[in-house]
All heavy atoms as a GROMACS GRO file, in nm:
protein
  599
    1MET      N    1  -0.936  -0.538  -0.666
    1MET     CA    2  -0.864  -0.464  -0.765
    1MET      C    3  -0.730  -0.419  -0.706
    1MET      O    4  -0.721  -0.390  -0.588
    1MET     CB    5  -0.943  -0.342  -0.810
    1MET     CG    6  -1.077  -0.374  -0.866
    1MET     SD    7  -1.056  -0.435  -1.032
    1MET     CE    8  -1.220  -0.416  -1.094
    2ASN      N    9  -0.629  -0.412  -0.790
    2ASN     CA   10  -0.494  -0.380  -0.747
    2ASN      C   11  -0.440  -0.257  -0.818
    2ASN      O   12  -0.457  -0.242  -0.938
    2ASN     CB   13  -0.401  -0.498  -0.775
    2ASN     CG   14  -0.435  -0.618  -0.692
    2ASN    OD1   15  -0.428  -0.613  -0.570
    2ASN    ND2   16  -0.472  -0.726  -0.757
    3ILE      N   17  -0.373  -0.174  -0.740
    3ILE     CA   18  -0.307  -0.055  -0.792
    3ILE      C   19  -0.158  -0.067  -0.765
    3ILE      O   20  -0.117  -0.096  -0.653
    3ILE     CB   21  -0.362   0.073  -0.724
    3ILE    CG1   22  -0.509   0.093  -0.757
    3ILE    CG2   23  -0.280   0.195  -0.767
    3ILE    CD1   24  -0.574   0.209  -0.686
    4LEU      N   25  -0.077  -0.044  -0.868
    4LEU     CA   26   0.068  -0.044  -0.856
    4LEU      C   27   0.117   0.100  -0.860
    4LEU      O   28   0.078   0.177  -0.948
    4LEU     CB   29   0.131  -0.122  -0.971
    4LEU     CG   30   0.283  -0.116  -0.982
    4LEU    CD1   31   0.349  -0.181  -0.860
    4LEU    CD2   32   0.330  -0.182  -1.110
    5ILE      N   33   0.203   0.135  -0.764
    5ILE     CA   34   0.268   0.266  -0.764
    5ILE      C   35   0.418   0.240  -0.760
    5ILE      O   36   0.468   0.176  -0.667
    5ILE     CB   37   0.226   0.351  -0.642
    5ILE    CG1   38   0.074   0.366  -0.637
    5ILE    CG2   39   0.294   0.488  -0.648
    5ILE    CD1   40   0.023   0.431  -0.510
    6ALA      N   41   0.488   0.288  -0.861
    6ALA     CA   42   0.634   0.269  -0.868
    6ALA      C   43   0.702   0.405  -0.869
    6ALA      O   44   0.676   0.489  -0.954
    6ALA     CB   45   0.672   0.190  -0.994
    7ASP      N   46   0.788   0.424  -0.770
    7ASP     CA   47   0.864   0.549  -0.758
    7ASP      C   48   0.986   0.519  -0.672
    7ASP      O   49   0.977   0.445  -0.574
    7ASP     CB   50   0.779   0.657  -0.692
    7ASP     CG   51   0.834   0.797  -0.713
    7ASP    OD1   52   0.956   0.817  -0.689
    7ASP    OD2   53   0.758   0.885  -0.754
    8ASP      N   54   1.100   0.576  -0.708
    8ASP     CA   55   1.222   0.549  -0.633
    8ASP      C   56   1.234   0.636  -0.507
    8ASP      O   57   1.328   0.619  -0.430
    8ASP     CB   58   1.346   0.567  -0.721
    8ASP     CG   59   1.357   0.705  -0.782
    8ASP    OD1   60   1.253   0.760  -0.824
    8ASP    OD2   61   1.469   0.758  -0.790
    9GLU      N   62   1.137   0.723  -0.484
    9GLU     CA   63   1.140   0.807  -0.364
    9GLU      C   64   1.027   0.765  -0.269
    9GLU      O   65   0.909   0.781  -0.301
    9GLU     CB   66   1.126   0.954  -0.403
    9GLU     CG   67   1.243   1.000  -0.489
    9GLU     CD   68   1.246   1.148  -0.510
    9GLU    OE1   69   1.198   1.222  -0.420
    9GLU    OE2   70   1.295   1.190  -0.615
   10PRO      N   71   1.063   0.712  -0.151
   10PRO     CA   72   0.962   0.663  -0.056
   10PRO      C   73   0.855   0.766  -0.018
   10PRO      O   74   0.738   0.730  -0.004
   10PRO     CB   75   1.045   0.622   0.066
   10PRO     CG   76   1.182   0.596   0.013
   10PRO     CD   77   1.199   0.690  -0.103
   11LEU      N   78   0.893   0.891  -0.004
   11LEU     CA   79   0.796   0.994   0.032
   11LEU      C   80   0.689   1.009  -0.077
   11LEU      O   81   0.570   1.028  -0.048
   11LEU     CB   82   0.865   1.127   0.058
   11LEU     CG   83   0.776   1.242   0.105
   11LEU    CD1   84   0.702   1.205   0.233
   11LEU    CD2   85   0.859   1.367   0.126
   12GLU      N   86   0.730   1.000  -0.201
   12GLU     CA   87   0.635   1.009  -0.313
   12GLU      C   88   0.537   0.892  -0.311
   12GLU      O   89   0.418   0.910  -0.340
   12GLU     CB   90   0.709   1.013  -0.447
   12GLU     CG   91   0.794   1.136  -0.467
   12GLU     CD   92   0.715   1.265  -0.469
   12GLU    OE1   93   0.601   1.266  -0.517
   12GLU    OE2   94   0.768   1.367  -0.422
   13LEU      N   95   0.586   0.772  -0.277
   13LEU     CA   96   0.497   0.656  -0.266
   13LEU      C   97   0.391   0.680  -0.160
   13LEU      O   98   0.272   0.656  -0.184
   13LEU     CB   99   0.578   0.530  -0.232
   13LEU     CG  100   0.674   0.478  -0.338
   13LEU    CD1  101   0.757   0.364  -0.282
   13LEU    CD2  102   0.598   0.433  -0.461
   14GLU      N  103   0.433   0.728  -0.044
   14GLU     CA  104   0.340   0.756   0.064
   14GLU      C  105   0.237   0.861   0.024
   14GLU      O  106   0.118   0.848   0.054
   14GLU     CB  107   0.414   0.803   0.189
   14GLU     CG  108   0.492   0.694   0.259
   14GLU     CD  109   0.566   0.748   0.380
   14GLU    OE1  110   0.514   0.838   0.448
   14GLU    OE2  111   0.678   0.698   0.405
   15GLN      N  112   0.282   0.966  -0.044
   15GLN     CA  113   0.191   1.072  -0.085
   15GLN      C  114   0.088   1.023  -0.186
   15GLN      O  115  -0.029   1.061  -0.180
   15GLN     CB  116   0.269   1.190  -0.142
   15GLN     CG  117   0.343   1.268  -0.036
   15GLN     CD  118   0.426   1.381  -0.095
   15GLN    OE1  119   0.458   1.383  -0.212
   15GLN    NE2  120   0.460   1.478  -0.011
   16MET      N  121   0.130   0.939  -0.278
   16MET     CA  122   0.037   0.885  -0.377
   16MET      C  123  -0.071   0.801  -0.309
   16MET      O  124  -0.189   0.814  -0.342
   16MET     CB  125   0.111   0.801  -0.481
   16MET     CG  126   0.190   0.882  -0.580
   16MET     SD  127   0.087   0.982  -0.690
   16MET     CE  128   0.007   0.857  -0.787
   17ILE      N  129  -0.032   0.717  -0.215
   17ILE     CA  130  -0.130   0.636  -0.143
   17ILE      C  131  -0.226   0.726  -0.066
   17ILE      O  132  -0.347   0.706  -0.067
   17ILE     CB  133  -0.062   0.534  -0.051
   17ILE    CG1  134   0.010   0.428  -0.136
   17ILE    CG2  135  -0.164   0.468   0.042
   17ILE    CD1  136   0.095   0.333  -0.056
   18TYR      N  137  -0.171   0.827  -0.001
   18TYR     CA  138  -0.252   0.921   0.076
   18TYR      C  139  -0.358   0.989  -0.014
   18TYR      O  140  -0.473   1.006   0.026
   18TYR     CB  141  -0.162   1.026   0.142
   18TYR     CG  142  -0.236   1.134   0.215
   18TYR    CD1  143  -0.288   1.111   0.342
   18TYR    CD2  144  -0.255   1.260   0.156
   18TYR    CE1  145  -0.358   1.211   0.410
   18TYR    CE2  146  -0.325   1.359   0.224
   18TYR     CZ  147  -0.375   1.334   0.350
   18TYR     OH  148  -0.445   1.433   0.416
   19LEU      N  149  -0.317   1.025  -0.134
   19LEU     CA  150  -0.408   1.093  -0.226
   19LEU      C  151  -0.511   0.998  -0.290
   19LEU      O  152  -0.625   1.037  -0.315
   19LEU     CB  153  -0.329   1.163  -0.337
   19LEU     CG  154  -0.245   1.283  -0.293
   19LEU    CD1  155  -0.154   1.328  -0.407
   19LEU    CD2  156  -0.334   1.396  -0.247
   20LEU      N  157  -0.470   0.876  -0.317
   20LEU     CA  158  -0.556   0.783  -0.390
   20LEU      C  159  -0.649   0.700  -0.301
   20LEU      O  160  -0.758   0.664  -0.343
   20LEU     CB  161  -0.471   0.688  -0.474
   20LEU     CG  162  -0.395   0.752  -0.589
   20LEU    CD1  163  -0.296   0.654  -0.649
   20LEU    CD2  164  -0.493   0.802  -0.695
   21LYS      N  165  -0.605   0.668  -0.181
   21LYS     CA  166  -0.681   0.578  -0.093
   21LYS      C  167  -0.826   0.623  -0.072
   21LYS      O  168  -0.917   0.539  -0.078
   21LYS     CB  169  -0.607   0.564   0.041
   21LYS     CG  170  -0.662   0.457   0.130
   21LYS     CD  171  -0.620   0.322   0.079
   21LYS     CE  172  -0.652   0.217   0.184
   21LYS     NZ  173  -0.642   0.083   0.131
   22PRO      N  174  -0.855   0.751  -0.051
   22PRO     CA  175  -0.995   0.792  -0.033
   22PRO      C  176  -1.083   0.763  -0.156
   22PRO      O  177  -1.202   0.741  -0.143
   22PRO     CB  178  -0.987   0.943  -0.008
   22PRO     CG  179  -0.848   0.967   0.041
   22PRO     CD  180  -0.763   0.865  -0.028
   23HIS      N  181  -1.023   0.762  -0.274
   23HIS     CA  182  -1.098   0.739  -0.397
   23HIS      C  183  -1.114   0.590  -0.430
   23HIS      O  184  -1.203   0.552  -0.506
   23HIS     CB  185  -1.032   0.811  -0.515
   23HIS     CG  186  -1.019   0.958  -0.493
   23HIS    ND1  187  -1.128   1.044  -0.504
   23HIS    CD2  188  -0.914   1.035  -0.456
   23HIS    CE1  189  -1.088   1.167  -0.476
   23HIS    NE2  190  -0.959   1.164  -0.448
   24PHE      N  191  -1.024   0.509  -0.375
   24PHE     CA  192  -1.025   0.364  -0.399
   24PHE      C  193  -1.013   0.290  -0.266
   24PHE      O  194  -0.916   0.216  -0.244
   24PHE     CB  195  -0.909   0.325  -0.491
   24PHE     CG  196  -0.907   0.397  -0.624
   24PHE    CD1  197  -0.828   0.509  -0.642
   24PHE    CD2  198  -0.984   0.352  -0.729
   24PHE    CE1  199  -0.825   0.575  -0.764
   24PHE    CE2  200  -0.983   0.418  -0.852
   24PHE     CZ  201  -0.903   0.530  -0.869
   25PRO      N  202  -1.107   0.308  -0.174
   25PRO     CA  203  -1.092   0.254  -0.039
   25PRO      C  204  -1.085   0.101  -0.030
   25PRO      O  205  -1.025   0.048   0.062
   25PRO     CB  206  -1.214   0.307   0.035
   25PRO     CG  207  -1.314   0.335  -0.071
   25PRO     CD  208  -1.235   0.375  -0.192
   26ASN      N  209  -1.143   0.033  -0.126
   26ASN     CA  210  -1.146  -0.114  -0.120
   26ASN      C  211  -1.040  -0.180  -0.208
   26ASN      O  212  -1.039  -0.302  -0.221
   26ASN     CB  213  -1.285  -0.165  -0.157
   26ASN     CG  214  -1.390  -0.114  -0.061
   26ASN    OD1  215  -1.367  -0.106   0.059
   26ASN    ND2  216  -1.504  -0.076  -0.114
   27TRP      N  217  -0.956  -0.102  -0.270
   27TRP     CA  218  -0.853  -0.156  -0.358
   27TRP      C  219  -0.725  -0.180  -0.279
   27TRP      O  220  -0.700  -0.118  -0.176
   27TRP     CB  221  -0.826  -0.059  -0.473
   27TRP     CG  222  -0.939  -0.050  -0.572
   27TRP    CD1  223  -1.072  -0.062  -0.547
   27TRP    CD2  224  -0.927  -0.024  -0.711
   27TRP    NE1  225  -1.144  -0.045  -0.662
   27TRP    CE2  226  -1.057  -0.022  -0.765
   27TRP    CE3  227  -0.821  -0.002  -0.795
   27TRP    CZ2  228  -1.083   0.000  -0.900
   27TRP    CZ3  229  -0.846   0.022  -0.928
   27TRP    CH2  230  -0.976   0.021  -0.980
   28THR      N  231  -0.642  -0.268  -0.329
   28THR     CA  232  -0.514  -0.300  -0.266
   28THR      C  233  -0.402  -0.223  -0.337
   28THR      O  234  -0.393  -0.227  -0.460
   28THR     CB  235  -0.485  -0.451  -0.274
   28THR    OG1  236  -0.594  -0.521  -0.213
   28THR    CG2  237  -0.357  -0.486  -0.202
   29PHE      N  238  -0.320  -0.157  -0.257
   29PHE     CA  239  -0.208  -0.080  -0.311
   29PHE      C  240  -0.079  -0.159  -0.298
   29PHE      O  241  -0.050  -0.214  -0.192
   29PHE     CB  242  -0.194   0.054  -0.237
   29PHE     CG  243  -0.305   0.150  -0.268
   29PHE    CD1  244  -0.426   0.141  -0.203
   29PHE    CD2  245  -0.287   0.249  -0.363
   29PHE    CE1  246  -0.530   0.229  -0.232
   29PHE    CE2  247  -0.390   0.338  -0.394
   29PHE     CZ  248  -0.511   0.327  -0.328
   30HIS      N  249  -0.002  -0.164  -0.406
   30HIS     CA  250   0.128  -0.230  -0.409
   30HIS      C  251   0.230  -0.125  -0.449
   30HIS      O  252   0.208  -0.052  -0.546
   30HIS     CB  253   0.130  -0.345  -0.510
   30HIS     CG  254   0.024  -0.447  -0.485
   30HIS    ND1  255   0.044  -0.554  -0.400
   30HIS    CD2  256  -0.102  -0.458  -0.531
   30HIS    CE1  257  -0.066  -0.627  -0.397
   30HIS    NE2  258  -0.157  -0.571  -0.475
   31THR      N  259   0.340  -0.117  -0.376
   31THR     CA  260   0.442  -0.016  -0.408
   31THR      C  261   0.574  -0.082  -0.442
   31THR      O  262   0.610  -0.187  -0.389
   31THR     CB  263   0.463   0.081  -0.289
   31THR    OG1  264   0.505   0.007  -0.174
   31THR    CG2  265   0.335   0.157  -0.259
   32ALA      N  266   0.645  -0.017  -0.533
   32ALA     CA  267   0.776  -0.065  -0.576
   32ALA      C  268   0.869   0.056  -0.588
   32ALA      O  269   0.826   0.164  -0.628
   32ALA     CB  270   0.766  -0.136  -0.710
   33GLN      N  271   0.996   0.034  -0.555
   33GLN     CA  272   1.093   0.143  -0.565
   33GLN      C  273   1.182   0.134  -0.688
   33GLN      O  274   1.267   0.219  -0.708
   33GLN     CB  275   1.177   0.150  -0.438
   33GLN     CG  276   1.094   0.194  -0.318
   33GLN     CD  277   1.180   0.223  -0.198
   33GLN    OE1  278   1.278   0.157  -0.172
   33GLN    NE2  279   1.140   0.326  -0.123
   34ASP      N  280   1.159   0.033  -0.770
   34ASP     CA  281   1.231   0.024  -0.898
   34ASP      C  282   1.151  -0.064  -0.994
   34ASP      O  283   1.054  -0.129  -0.955
   34ASP     CB  284   1.374  -0.027  -0.879
   34ASP     CG  285   1.382  -0.166  -0.818
   34ASP    OD1  286   1.301  -0.253  -0.852
   34ASP    OD2  287   1.471  -0.188  -0.735
   35ALA      N  288   1.193  -0.067  -1.118
   35ALA     CA  289   1.121  -0.140  -1.222
   35ALA      C  290   1.120  -0.290  -1.195
   35ALA      O  291   1.019  -0.357  -1.218
   35ALA     CB  292   1.183  -0.110  -1.358
   36SER      N  293   1.230  -0.342  -1.148
   36SER     CA  294   1.239  -0.486  -1.121
   36SER      C  295   1.136  -0.529  -1.017
   36SER      O  296   1.064  -0.628  -1.036
   36SER     CB  297   1.381  -0.519  -1.073
   36SER     OG  298   1.388  -0.649  -1.025
   37GLN      N  299   1.128  -0.454  -0.910
   37GLN     CA  300   1.030  -0.482  -0.805
   37GLN      C  301   0.887  -0.468  -0.858
   37GLN      O  302   0.800  -0.548  -0.826
   37GLN     CB  303   1.056  -0.386  -0.689
   37GLN     CG  304   0.989  -0.423  -0.560
   37GLN     CD  305   1.027  -0.326  -0.449
   37GLN    OE1  306   1.046  -0.205  -0.473
   37GLN    NE2  307   1.037  -0.377  -0.328
   38ALA      N  308   0.863  -0.368  -0.939
   38ALA     CA  309   0.730  -0.346  -0.997
   38ALA      C  310   0.689  -0.464  -1.085
   38ALA      O  311   0.574  -0.509  -1.079
   38ALA     CB  312   0.730  -0.216  -1.078
   39LEU      N  313   0.781  -0.514  -1.165
   39LEU     CA  314   0.750  -0.628  -1.252
   39LEU      C  315   0.719  -0.753  -1.170
   39LEU      O  316   0.628  -0.830  -1.203
   39LEU     CB  317   0.865  -0.655  -1.349
   39LEU     CG  318   0.876  -0.558  -1.465
   39LEU    CD1  319   1.007  -0.578  -1.541
   39LEU    CD2  320   0.757  -0.573  -1.558
   40GLN      N  321   0.794  -0.775  -1.063
   40GLN     CA  322   0.767  -0.890  -0.976
   40GLN      C  323   0.627  -0.881  -0.917
   40GLN      O  324   0.553  -0.980  -0.913
   40GLN     CB  325   0.871  -0.899  -0.864
   40GLN     CG  326   1.006  -0.944  -0.911
   40GLN     CD  327   1.107  -0.943  -0.796
   40GLN    OE1  328   1.079  -0.899  -0.686
   40GLN    NE2  329   1.226  -0.993  -0.825
   41LEU      N  330   0.589  -0.762  -0.870
   41LEU     CA  331   0.455  -0.744  -0.814
   41LEU      C  332   0.347  -0.764  -0.920
   41LEU      O  333   0.244  -0.825  -0.894
   41LEU     CB  334   0.442  -0.604  -0.753
   41LEU     CG  335   0.515  -0.582  -0.622
   41LEU    CD1  336   0.518  -0.434  -0.588
   41LEU    CD2  337   0.447  -0.660  -0.510
   42ALA      N  338   0.372  -0.714  -1.040
   42ALA     CA  339   0.274  -0.727  -1.148
   42ALA      C  340   0.254  -0.872  -1.189
   42ALA      O  341   0.143  -0.912  -1.225
   42ALA     CB  342   0.317  -0.644  -1.268
   43LYS      N  343   0.359  -0.951  -1.182
   43LYS     CA  344   0.348  -1.094  -1.215
   43LYS      C  345   0.267  -1.168  -1.108
   43LYS      O  346   0.193  -1.260  -1.139
   43LYS     CB  347   0.486  -1.156  -1.227
   43LYS     CG  348   0.561  -1.112  -1.350
   43LYS     CD  349   0.700  -1.170  -1.352
   43LYS     CE  350   0.780  -1.116  -1.468
   43LYS     NZ  351   0.920  -1.164  -1.466
   44LYS      N  352   0.282  -1.126  -0.985
   44LYS     CA  353   0.215  -1.193  -0.872
   44LYS      C  354   0.070  -1.149  -0.855
   44LYS      O  355  -0.017  -1.229  -0.823
   44LYS     CB  356   0.294  -1.165  -0.745
   44LYS     CG  357   0.246  -1.242  -0.626
   44LYS     CD  358   0.338  -1.219  -0.508
   44LYS     CE  359   0.289  -1.300  -0.389
   44LYS     NZ  360   0.370  -1.277  -0.271
   45HIS      N  361   0.042  -1.020  -0.875
   45HIS     CA  362  -0.090  -0.962  -0.854
   45HIS      C  363  -0.133  -0.892  -0.983
   45HIS      O  364  -0.067  -0.799  -1.026
   45HIS     CB  365  -0.088  -0.857  -0.742
   45HIS     CG  366  -0.024  -0.902  -0.617
   45HIS    ND1  367  -0.088  -0.978  -0.524
   45HIS    CD2  368   0.102  -0.882  -0.570
   45HIS    CE1  369  -0.006  -1.003  -0.423
   45HIS    NE2  370   0.110  -0.946  -0.449
   46ARG      N  371  -0.242  -0.931  -1.039
   46ARG     CA  372  -0.291  -0.864  -1.160
   46ARG      C  373  -0.327  -0.720  -1.126
   46ARG      O  374  -0.413  -0.693  -1.044
   46ARG     CB  375  -0.416  -0.934  -1.213
   46ARG     CG  376  -0.388  -1.054  -1.294
   46ARG     CD  377  -0.345  -1.008  -1.431
   46ARG     NE  378  -0.359  -1.119  -1.524
   46ARG     CZ  379  -0.283  -1.131  -1.628
   46ARG    NH1  380  -0.192  -1.042  -1.654
   46ARG    NH2  381  -0.299  -1.231  -1.709
   47MET      N  382  -0.258  -0.625  -1.188
   47MET     CA  383  -0.281  -0.484  -1.160
   47MET      C  384  -0.389  -0.428  -1.253
   47MET      O  385  -0.396  -0.464  -1.370
   47MET     CB  386  -0.153  -0.404  -1.180
   47MET     CG  387  -0.038  -0.446  -1.090
   47MET     SD  388  -0.079  -0.427  -0.917
   47MET     CE  389   0.058  -0.513  -0.843
   48THR      N  390  -0.470  -0.341  -1.198
   48THR     CA  391  -0.574  -0.275  -1.275
   48THR      C  392  -0.524  -0.138  -1.322
   48THR      O  393  -0.551  -0.096  -1.434
   48THR     CB  394  -0.701  -0.257  -1.189
   48THR    OG1  395  -0.739  -0.384  -1.139
   48THR    CG2  396  -0.814  -0.198  -1.270
   49ILE      N  397  -0.450  -0.070  -1.234
   49ILE     CA  398  -0.397   0.063  -1.262
   49ILE      C  399  -0.252   0.067  -1.217
   49ILE      O  400  -0.217   0.009  -1.114
   49ILE     CB  401  -0.476   0.172  -1.186
   49ILE    CG1  402  -0.623   0.173  -1.228
   49ILE    CG2  403  -0.414   0.310  -1.210
   49ILE    CD1  404  -0.708   0.266  -1.144
   50ALA      N  405  -0.168   0.139  -1.292
   50ALA     CA  406  -0.029   0.159  -1.252
   50ALA      C  407   0.006   0.307  -1.262
   50ALA      O  408  -0.021   0.372  -1.364
   50ALA     CB  409   0.065   0.078  -1.340
   51PHE      N  410   0.064   0.359  -1.156
   51PHE     CA  411   0.116   0.496  -1.153
   51PHE      C  412   0.268   0.482  -1.148
   51PHE      O  413   0.322   0.426  -1.052
   51PHE     CB  414   0.064   0.572  -1.030
   51PHE     CG  415  -0.083   0.597  -1.033
   51PHE    CD1  416  -0.170   0.507  -0.975
   51PHE    CD2  417  -0.134   0.710  -1.094
   51PHE    CE1  418  -0.307   0.528  -0.978
   51PHE    CE2  419  -0.271   0.733  -1.097
   51PHE     CZ  420  -0.358   0.642  -1.039
   52LEU      N  421   0.336   0.532  -1.250
   52LEU     CA  422   0.480   0.510  -1.263
   52LEU      C  423   0.557   0.641  -1.267
   52LEU      O  424   0.519   0.733  -1.339
   52LEU     CB  425   0.510   0.432  -1.392
   52LEU     CG  426   0.428   0.305  -1.415
   52LEU    CD1  427   0.462   0.248  -1.552
   52LEU    CD2  428   0.454   0.204  -1.305
   53ASP      N  429   0.665   0.645  -1.192
   53ASP     CA  430   0.758   0.757  -1.199
   53ASP      C  431   0.832   0.745  -1.331
   53ASP      O  432   0.876   0.636  -1.369
   53ASP     CB  433   0.855   0.750  -1.081
   53ASP     CG  434   0.952   0.865  -1.075
   53ASP    OD1  435   0.931   0.965  -1.145
   53ASP    OD2  436   1.049   0.856  -0.997
   54ILE      N  437   0.844   0.854  -1.402
   54ILE     CA  438   0.914   0.850  -1.531
   54ILE      C  439   1.064   0.834  -1.512
   54ILE      O  440   1.127   0.753  -1.580
   54ILE     CB  441   0.885   0.977  -1.613
   54ILE    CG1  442   0.736   0.986  -1.644
   54ILE    CG2  443   0.966   0.981  -1.741
   54ILE    CD1  444   0.680   0.871  -1.725
   55GLN      N  445   1.122   0.907  -1.418
   55GLN     CA  446   1.267   0.901  -1.396
   55GLN      C  447   1.300   0.816  -1.275
   55GLN      O  448   1.286   0.860  -1.161
   55GLN     CB  449   1.323   1.041  -1.378
   55GLN     CG  450   1.310   1.126  -1.503
   55GLN     CD  451   1.366   1.265  -1.484
   55GLN    OE1  452   1.372   1.318  -1.374
   55GLN    NE2  453   1.408   1.325  -1.593
   56MET      N  454   1.342   0.692  -1.302
   56MET     CA  455   1.389   0.601  -1.197
   56MET      C  456   1.523   0.545  -1.241
   56MET      O  457   1.550   0.538  -1.362
   56MET     CB  458   1.289   0.485  -1.178
   56MET     CG  459   1.156   0.526  -1.121
   56MET     SD  460   1.053   0.384  -1.077
   56MET     CE  461   1.011   0.317  -1.237
   57PRO      N  462   1.605   0.504  -1.146
   57PRO     CA  463   1.732   0.442  -1.185
   57PRO      C  464   1.707   0.311  -1.260
   57PRO      O  465   1.608   0.243  -1.236
   57PRO     CB  466   1.802   0.413  -1.052
   57PRO     CG  467   1.719   0.476  -0.946
   57PRO     CD  468   1.589   0.516  -1.004
   58GLY      N  469   1.794   0.279  -1.351
   58GLY     CA  470   1.774   0.158  -1.430
   58GLY      C  471   1.670   0.184  -1.537
   58GLY      O  472   1.680   0.278  -1.614
   59LYS      N  473   1.566   0.102  -1.537
   59LYS     CA  474   1.456   0.123  -1.632
   59LYS      C  475   1.371   0.240  -1.588
   59LYS      O  476   1.331   0.248  -1.473
   59LYS     CB  477   1.367  -0.001  -1.636
   59LYS     CG  478   1.413  -0.106  -1.729
   59LYS     CD  479   1.314  -0.219  -1.732
   59LYS     CE  480   1.385  -0.338  -1.790
   59LYS     NZ  481   1.333  -0.463  -1.750
   60ASP      N  482   1.339   0.327  -1.682
   60ASP     CA  483   1.251   0.439  -1.648
   60ASP      C  484   1.105   0.395  -1.660
   60ASP      O  485   1.075   0.283  -1.702
   60ASP     CB  486   1.281   0.562  -1.734
   60ASP     CG  487   1.254   0.541  -1.882
   60ASP    OD1  488   1.172   0.454  -1.918
   60ASP    OD2  489   1.314   0.612  -1.963
   61GLY      N  490   1.015   0.483  -1.622
   61GLY     CA  491   0.873   0.450  -1.622
   61GLY      C  492   0.816   0.419  -1.760
   61GLY      O  493   0.724   0.339  -1.772
   62ILE      N  494   0.872   0.479  -1.863
   62ILE     CA  495   0.824   0.454  -2.000
   62ILE      C  496   0.859   0.310  -2.041
   62ILE      O  497   0.773   0.237  -2.091
   62ILE     CB  498   0.885   0.554  -2.100
   62ILE    CG1  499   0.850   0.698  -2.062
   62ILE    CG2  500   0.841   0.522  -2.242
   62ILE    CD1  501   0.703   0.733  -2.068
   63MET      N  502   0.982   0.271  -2.016
   63MET     CA  503   1.024   0.135  -2.049
   63MET      C  504   0.944   0.034  -1.967
   63MET      O  505   0.902  -0.069  -2.018
   63MET     CB  506   1.174   0.118  -2.025
   63MET     CG  507   1.261   0.198  -2.119
   63MET     SD  508   1.436   0.201  -2.072
   63MET     CE  509   1.479   0.029  -2.080
   64LEU      N  510   0.925   0.066  -1.840
   64LEU     CA  511   0.850  -0.022  -1.751
   64LEU      C  512   0.706  -0.038  -1.799
   64LEU      O  513   0.652  -0.149  -1.798
   64LEU     CB  514   0.854   0.033  -1.609
   64LEU     CG  515   0.769  -0.040  -1.505
   64LEU    CD1  516   0.808  -0.187  -1.494
   64LEU    CD2  517   0.783   0.030  -1.369
   65SER      N  518   0.644   0.069  -1.843
   65SER     CA  519   0.504   0.062  -1.888
   65SER      C  520   0.487  -0.035  -2.004
   65SER      O  521   0.387  -0.106  -2.013
   65SER     CB  522   0.452   0.200  -1.925
   65SER     OG  523   0.511   0.247  -2.043
   66LYS      N  524   0.584  -0.039  -2.093
   66LYS     CA  525   0.577  -0.130  -2.207
   66LYS      C  526   0.582  -0.276  -2.162
   66LYS      O  527   0.514  -0.360  -2.218
   66LYS     CB  528   0.690  -0.099  -2.305
   66LYS     CG  529   0.672   0.036  -2.372
   66LYS     CD  530   0.789   0.073  -2.459
   66LYS     CE  531   0.769   0.214  -2.514
   66LYS     NZ  532   0.884   0.260  -2.590
   67GLU      N  533   0.661  -0.304  -2.058
   67GLU     CA  534   0.669  -0.440  -2.006
   67GLU      C  535   0.548  -0.477  -1.923
   67GLU      O  536   0.505  -0.592  -1.922
   67GLU     CB  537   0.797  -0.457  -1.925
   67GLU     CG  538   0.922  -0.451  -2.010
   67GLU     CD  539   1.046  -0.484  -1.928
   67GLU    OE1  540   1.042  -0.582  -1.852
   67GLU    OE2  541   1.144  -0.409  -1.941
   68LEU      N  542   0.493  -0.381  -1.853
   68LEU     CA  543   0.379  -0.408  -1.765
   68LEU      C  544   0.253  -0.443  -1.842
   68LEU      O  545   0.165  -0.511  -1.788
   68LEU     CB  546   0.350  -0.286  -1.676
   68LEU     CG  547   0.438  -0.266  -1.556
   68LEU    CD1  548   0.402  -0.136  -1.486
   68LEU    CD2  549   0.426  -0.383  -1.458
   69LYS      N  550   0.242  -0.401  -1.967
   69LYS     CA  551   0.120  -0.428  -2.044
   69LYS      C  552   0.087  -0.577  -2.047
   69LYS      O  553  -0.029  -0.614  -2.051
   69LYS     CB  554   0.135  -0.375  -2.187
   69LYS     CG  555   0.127  -0.224  -2.194
   69LYS     CD  556   0.105  -0.169  -2.331
   69LYS     CE  557   0.194  -0.217  -2.438
   69LYS     NZ  558   0.180  -0.142  -2.564
   70ARG      N  559   0.188  -0.662  -2.041
   70ARG     CA  560   0.165  -0.807  -2.043
   70ARG      C  561   0.093  -0.856  -1.918
   70ARG      O  562   0.028  -0.961  -1.920
   70ARG     CB  563   0.297  -0.883  -2.052
   70ARG     CG  564   0.373  -0.858  -2.177
   70ARG     CD  565   0.496  -0.941  -2.179
   70ARG     NE  566   0.585  -0.894  -2.070
   70ARG     CZ  567   0.710  -0.930  -2.056
   70ARG    NH1  568   0.765  -1.014  -2.138
   70ARG    NH2  569   0.782  -0.882  -1.957
   71PHE      N  570   0.106  -0.782  -1.807
   71PHE     CA  571   0.054  -0.829  -1.679
   71PHE      C  572  -0.064  -0.749  -1.627
   71PHE      O  573  -0.108  -0.770  -1.516
   71PHE     CB  574   0.166  -0.826  -1.574
   71PHE     CG  575   0.289  -0.897  -1.615
   71PHE    CD1  576   0.403  -0.827  -1.653
   71PHE    CD2  577   0.292  -1.035  -1.622
   71PHE    CE1  578   0.517  -0.893  -1.693
   71PHE    CE2  579   0.406  -1.102  -1.662
   71PHE     CZ  580   0.519  -1.030  -1.698
   72MET      N  581  -0.115  -0.658  -1.707
   72MET     CA  582  -0.227  -0.573  -1.662
   72MET      C  583  -0.360  -0.636  -1.703
   72MET      O  584  -0.366  -0.710  -1.800
   72MET     CB  585  -0.215  -0.434  -1.723
   72MET     CG  586  -0.087  -0.358  -1.688
   72MET     SD  587  -0.075  -0.306  -1.519
   72MET     CE  588  -0.195  -0.176  -1.513
   73ARG      N  589  -0.463  -0.601  -1.632
   73ARG     CA  590  -0.599  -0.648  -1.665
   73ARG      C  591  -0.652  -0.573  -1.782
   73ARG      O  592  -0.637  -0.459  -1.802
   73ARG     CB  593  -0.692  -0.626  -1.547
   73ARG     CG  594  -0.680  -0.731  -1.447
   73ARG     CD  595  -0.789  -0.717  -1.347
   73ARG     NE  596  -0.757  -0.816  -1.245
   73ARG     CZ  597  -0.837  -0.854  -1.153
   73ARG    NH1  598  -0.954  -0.800  -1.143
   73ARG    NH2  599  -0.803  -0.944  -1.066
   0.00000   0.00000   0.00000
């Protein structure tokens, strides 16, 4: 199973993994710092869950969520 975390702040990405890893120890975490990177990862790896930052440069998390629906399980 794959988890996508998208946030433009690297510290936030690390904190999310730190908080989630104990609950999903056998899942693979994929991180992206912008919507473009997140979409590329979603196309390559079928994501089960996505945690998205709402305010990111370019496409925000809301816009990204609408596009990600095509690539989610």
